[in-house]
C-alpha positions in Angstrom: 11.4 -14.5 -13.5 9.7 -12.6 -16.2 5.8 -12.3 -15.8 3.4 -9.9 -17.6 0.9 -7.5 -16.3 -1.6 -7.8 -18.3 -4.2 -5.7 -16.7 -4.4 -3.5 -13.6 -7.2 -1.2 -11.7 -6.4 1.4 -8.9 -9.0 3.4 -6.3 -7.0 5.8 -4.2 -7.1 9.6 -3.7 -5.2 10.1 -6.8 -8.4 8.6 -9.1 -9.8 5.4 -10.1 -9.1 3.8 -13.4 -8.1 1.0 -15.3 -4.3 1.1 -16.1 -3.4 3.3 -18.3 -4.4 5.2 -15.8 -5.7 8.2 -17.3 -6.9 10.0 -14.4 -4.3 9.1 -12.2 -1.8 10.5 -14.4 -3.8 13.6 -15.4 -1.3 16.7 -15.0 -4.2 18.8 -13.6 -1.7 21.4 -12.6 1.8 22.2 -12.8 2.1 21.9 -9.0 1.2 18.4 -8.4 5.0 17.8 -8.3 4.5 14.1 -9.7 3.2 12.9 -13.0 0.0 14.6 -12.3 -0.7 12.3 -9.6 -3.3 14.6 -7.5 -5.9 14.8 -4.9 -4.9 14.6 -1.6 -8.9 14.8 -0.3 -9.6 15.8 3.3 -11.3 12.6 4.9 -14.7 13.8 6.4 -14.0 11.0 9.2 -11.0 13.5 10.7 -14.0 15.9 11.5 -15.9 12.9 13.6 -16.1 13.5 17.8 -14.6 10.5 18.3 -11.0 11.6 17.2 -8.9 13.4 19.7 -9.1 17.3 19.3 -5.6 17.5 18.8 -5.9 15.2 15.5 -8.8 16.9 13.8 -6.8 18.8 11.4 -5.0 15.9 10.5 -5.4 15.2 7.2 -6.2 11.9 5.5 -5.8 10.5 1.5 -9.4 9.4 1.1 -10.8 7.4 -1.9 -14.0 6.5 -0.6 -16.8 9.1 0.0 -18.7 9.3 3.4 -18.1 8.8 7.2 -17.5 5.1 8.1 -20.6 4.1 10.3 -20.5 3.5 13.8 -23.6 2.0 14.1 -25.3 -1.2 12.0 -26.0 -0.8 8.4 -22.9 -1.0 6.9 -22.6 -4.4 5.8 -18.8 -4.3 5.1 -16.0 -1.6 5.6 -14.0 0.9 3.3 -11.8 -1.4 2.9 -13.9 -4.2 1.5 -15.5 -1.4 -0.1 -12.5 -0.5 -1.8 -11.2 -4.1 -2.6 -14.3 -5.1 -4.5 -14.2 -1.4 -6.5 -10.8 -2.0 -7.9 -12.0 -5.7 -8.5 -15.1 -4.6 -10.2 -13.3 -2.4 -12.6 -11.4 -5.7 -14.0 -12.8 -7.9 -16.4 -15.0 -9.9 -14.1 -15.3 -13.8 -14.3 -11.9 -15.0 -16.0 -13.8 -17.3 -18.5 -10.8 -18.4 -20.6 -9.4 -20.2 -18.0 -10.4 -23.4 -16.1 -10.8 -22.0 -12.4 -8.4 -24.6 -11.1 -5.8 -22.5 -12.8 -7.0 -19.0 -11.4 -5.4 -17.6 -8.7 -6.2 -14.7 -6.3 -3.6 -13.0 -3.8 -4.6 -10.1 -2.0 -3.0 -8.2 1.1 -5.3 -6.5 4.0 -5.1 -5.2 7.3 -7.2 -5.0 10.4 -9.3 -2.6 8.4 -11.1 -5.8 7.0 -13.1 -6.1 10.2 -16.7 -3.9 9.5 -17.6 -0.8 11.3 -20.2 -2.9 13.2 -17.7 -5.4 14.5 -15.4 -2.7 15.4 -17.9 -1.2 17.9 -19.0 -4.4 19.2 -15.3 -5.2 19.7 -13.5 -2.3 20.5 -15.4 1.2 20.4 -17.2 0.8 23.7 -13.7 1.2 25.4 -12.4 4.0 23.3 -15.7 6.4 23.2 -15.2 5.9 27.5 -12.1 7.6 27.1 -13.0 10.4 24.6 -16.1 10.9 26.2 -17.2 13.5 28.3 -16.9 13.9 31.8 -15.1 12.0 34.0 -15.2 9.0 32.3 -12.0 6.6 31.6 -10.5 4.4 29.1 -10.9 0.9 30.9 -7.6 -0.7 29.9 -8.5 -3.6 31.9 -11.6 -4.0 30.4 -10.0 -4.0 27.1 -7.3 -6.3 28.1 -9.8 -8.9 29.0 -11.8 -8.8 25.7 -8.6 -8.9 23.5 -7.2 -12.0 25.8 -4.8 -14.0 24.3 -6.5 -17.3 24.1 -8.8 -16.4 21.7 -8.4 -14.1 18.1 -8.1 -10.6 18.5 -10.2 -8.7 17.6 -12.5 -11.6 17.8 -14.2 -11.4 14.4 -11.1 -10.5 12.2 -11.8 -12.5 9.0 -9.0 -10.6 6.4 -9.8 -13.5 3.7 -13.4 -12.3 3.3 -12.5 -9.9 0.6 -10.2 -12.3 -1.0 -13.0 -14.8 -1.1 -15.7 -12.3 -2.1 -13.9 -11.7 -5.4 -11.8 -15.2 -6.0 -15.8 -16.4 -6.6 -16.3 -13.6 -8.8 -13.4 -14.3 -11.0 -13.7 -18.0 -10.7 -10.5 -18.6 -8.5 -9.8 -21.8 -6.8 -6.5 -20.7 -5.6 -7.2 -18.2 -3.0 -4.5 -16.8 -0.6 -4.6 -13.6 2.1 -1.2 -11.7 3.3 -1.7 -10.0 6.4 1.7 -8.9 6.7 1.2 -5.4 7.5 2.4 -2.8 5.1 4.4 -5.5 2.9 1.2 -7.3 2.9 0.1 -6.2 -0.7 3.9 -6.1 -2.4 4.4 -9.9 -1.0 0.7 -11.0 -2.5 2.0 -9.4 -5.7 5.5 -11.7 -5.3 3.3 -14.7 -4.3 1.3 -14.9 -6.9 4.2 -13.9 -9.4 6.0 -16.9 -8.2 2.8 -19.3 -8.4 2.6 -18.2 -12.4 6.0 -19.0 -12.8 6.4 -22.1 -11.3 2.8 -23.0 -13.1 0.8 -23.5 -10.3 -1.7 -20.8 -11.8 -2.5 -19.6 -15.5 -3.4 -16.2 -14.7 -3.5 -14.5 -11.0 -4.9 -11.4 -9.7 -2.8 -9.9 -7.2 -2.9 -7.1 -5.0 -4.3 -5.2 -1.8 -6.8 -3.7 -0.1 -6.9 -1.3 2.9 -8.6 1.2 4.8 -7.7 2.7 8.7 -10.0 5.8 8.1 -12.0 4.7 11.6 -11.3 5.8 15.3 -9.2 2.8 15.8 -6.9 3.3 12.5 -6.3 7.1 13.4 -6.0 6.7 17.6 -3.6 3.7 16.9 -1.3 5.5 14.4 -1.8 8.7 16.9 -0.5 6.3 20.0 2.6 5.5 18.0 3.5 8.9 17.0 3.5 8.2 13.5 0.5 10.4 12.1 1.3 13.9 11.0 -0.8 16.4 12.6 -0.6 18.4 9.4 0.1 17.0 5.9 2.6 14.1 4.9 6.5 15.4 3.7 8.2 12.5 2.6 12.0 13.1 3.0 11.5 16.3 4.2 13.4 18.0 7.1 10.2 19.0 8.9 8.7 15.7 8.4 6.5 14.4 11.4 4.5 11.3 10.1 2.5 10.0 7.8 -1.1 10.6 6.2 -3.4 7.9 6.7 -4.4 6.4 3.0 -6.9 4.3 1.8 -7.3 2.3 -1.5 -6.8 -1.0 -3.5 -5.4 -2.1 -6.5 -5.3 -5.1 -8.4 -3.1 -6.7 -11.0 -3.5 -9.7 -13.9 -0.3 -11.6 -13.9 0.4 -14.2 -16.6 3.1 -16.0 -18.3 4.7 -14.9 -21.1 4.4 -17.8 -23.1 0.7 -17.8 -22.3 -0.1 -14.3 -24.0 -2.5 -13.9 -26.8 -2.6 -11.6 -29.4 -4.9 -9.2 -27.4 -3.2 -9.1 -24.3 -1.4 -6.1 -23.6 1.9 -5.9 -21.5 1.9 -3.2 -18.9 5.0 -4.3 -17.6 7.1 -7.2 -16.7 7.8 -8.6 -13.1 11.1 -9.7 -13.0 12.0 -10.1 -9.4 11.3 -9.5 -6.0 12.6 -10.1 -2.7 11.7 -10.2 1.0 13.3 -10.1 4.7 12.2 -9.9 8.3 14.8 -8.0 10.3 12.8 -8.1 13.6 14.7 -5.2 14.9 11.2 -3.6 16.7 7.7 -4.3 16.8 7.4 -0.9 14.9 10.4 1.0 13.6 13.1 -0.5 11.5 16.4 -1.1 11.9 18.1 1.9 12.1 20.9 1.4 9.4 18.2 -0.3 6.9 19.8 -3.6 7.0 16.2 -5.6 6.5 15.3 -2.9 3.8 18.9 -3.8 2.1 18.5 -7.1 2.3 15.4 -7.1 0.9 16.4 -5.3 -2.4 19.7 -7.3 -2.8 17.4 -10.7 -3.1 15.3 -8.7 -5.3 18.2 -7.9 -7.6 19.6 -11.2 -7.5 16.1 -12.9 -8.3 16.0 -10.9 -11.4 19.3 -11.4 -12.3 20.3 -7.7 -12.6 22.9 -5.4 -10.9 22.4 -2.3 -8.7 23.0 0.0 -12.0 20.4 -1.5 -13.6 17.6 0.1 -11.4 16.4 3.4 -13.1 14.3 4.4 -10.4 13.3 3.7 -6.8 9.7 4.3 -5.7 10.3 4.7 -2.4 7.9 3.3 0.5 8.5 7.0 1.9 6.3 7.3 4.7 7.2 10.7 6.1 8.6 9.0 9.5 11.9 10.8 10.7 13.5 7.2 11.4 11.6 5.1 8.4 12.9 7.7 5.6 16.0 7.9 7.0 16.7 4.0 7.5 15.3 3.4 3.9 17.7 5.7 2.7 20.5 4.4 3.9 19.6 1.1 2.6 18.8 2.6 -0.8 21.9 4.6 -0.8 24.0 1.2 0.3 22.6 -1.0 -2.1 21.9 1.0 -5.5 24.0 4.2 -4.5 22.7 7.3 -6.7 19.5 5.9 -8.3 16.5 8.6 -8.3 14.1 7.9 -5.5 10.8 9.6 -4.8 7.5 8.4 -2.7 3.4 8.9 -3.6 2.7 9.0 -0.1 2.3 12.9 -0.1 -0.6 12.3 -2.6 -2.2 9.1 -1.8 -1.5 8.7 1.6 -0.1 5.7 3.2 -2.7 2.7 2.0 -1.1 0.8 4.7 -1.5 -3.1 3.6 -2.4 -2.0 0.2 0.1 0.4 -0.8 2.6 -2.2 -2.3 -0.3 -2.4 -5.0 -1.5 0.9 -5.1 2.0 2.3 -5.4 3.4 -0.5 -7.9 -0.1 0.2 -9.7 0.8 3.9 -10.4 4.3 3.1 -11.0 2.9 1.6 -14.4 2.5 5.0 -15.8 6.3 6.0 -15.5 6.7 3.8 -18.3 7.1 5.9 -21.7 6.1 9.1 -19.9 9.6 10.3 -20.4 9.3 11.4 -16.5 10.3 10.2 -13.5 8.6 11.4 -10.6 8.7 13.9 -7.6 7.5 13.6 -4.0 4.3 15.5 -3.7 4.4 17.5 0.1 8.5 17.6 -0.1 9.5 21.2 0.4 12.9 21.3 1.7 14.8 18.2 1.1 16.6 16.6 4.4 20.2 17.3 3.8 20.9 14.3 6.0 19.4 11.5 3.9 21.9 10.3 1.5 19.5 8.8 -1.3 19.2 11.3 -4.5 15.6 12.3 -3.6 13.3 13.7 -6.3 11.3 16.3 -5.3 9.8 17.4 -8.7 9.7 15.4 -11.7 12.8 15.4 -14.1 13.5 14.2 -17.3 14.1 10.5 -17.4 13.4 6.9 -19.2 12.9 3.9 -16.9 13.5 0.4 -18.0 13.7 -0.8 -14.4 11.6 0.1 -11.8 12.2 -1.1 -8.0 9.6 -0.1 -5.5 9.5 -0.7 -1.6 7.4 -1.9 1.0 8.1 -1.8 4.4 5.9 -3.2 7.5 5.8 -3.5 11.4 7.5 -6.2 12.8 10.7 -5.6 10.0 8.7 -7.3 7.3 10.3 -5.9 3.9 9.4 -6.6 0.4 11.2 -4.9 -2.5 9.7 -5.6 -6.4 11.3 -4.9 -9.6 9.3 -4.0 -12.9 10.6 -3.7 -16.4 9.3 -1.9 -18.9 7.3 -3.5 -21.5 
């Protein structure tokens, strides 16, 4: 497989731009630790009274200004706005292709619910728990509201942004992935394979997500995955991730279909997926599922482990997740440089695979391999070759990892343009 990325747009805490992402790679100061990716913006939502007191100090990587409303008045949620913002940066209607030959493939998460729908479905139960006085969280009421005999939450429509953007660009083939933090990466791989098979001539692929709302915060607090301070991927003192939000969309085409005006930003040359199903929220401690996805990606790309020059890790900053991923990388790829962007852009959940892959495009031709924002003291027990700061290096092939709840794993391989 050799599929060209000919356009890309990204919206995240590092900035908003078309690729080449001049804003996202602008090197505003020498302390950025990663090729100029900057801007962990404090989320205004973190100060909202609906959040638990011990988490109001948590940082979040915010791509969109303003508080998520908890009352009528907002037609779409932050995730939808991020998706439309990224989609709006592209060329709009794809008039150069028959709509039957254009596809859009997007990954998303629970955040595709609007704030109004969240309030109607879930907020009352949570507000009762966090409210003043003797009010308590009514778990029985929530259980009845989220009964197994109907969709949960009841009005969740993950495909809605795919439909809106698909109509904008004139795409007849529209598919949505809902596979947790692997969703965007799996959508990109699905789109690349559809282009490779000839199902479509051009595909728009990526993802969008935002968990900057009370449900998102509380869910990760309950799971123990949210850092009360700041994200520190691979740090010996890491204690969880920052919640992020964002979106990225790539345009994919076959090599033989490129015109003289098309600029190739990179090639997608392989991808692999796996589902290890070890635990609902934790990866296999030895990284077996992650390793399998990487091996399948290498096989798909017809590459050897030594051909990979850099790994853009999923690298969330959780103790268990970082260790499992480092074990898998070391077992499959050996002593390859590894770093994570999540200390700068936050964990954009279902959008992570697309946002981070779009940022990886800036590595080609830069002469540098990026470091890991937030990382101060590398955990000596991690076997992988983790980069704290950028180092000189030429990337010919980049492997990007995305791992989600339920053991859903996806690895994508890019080749230099």
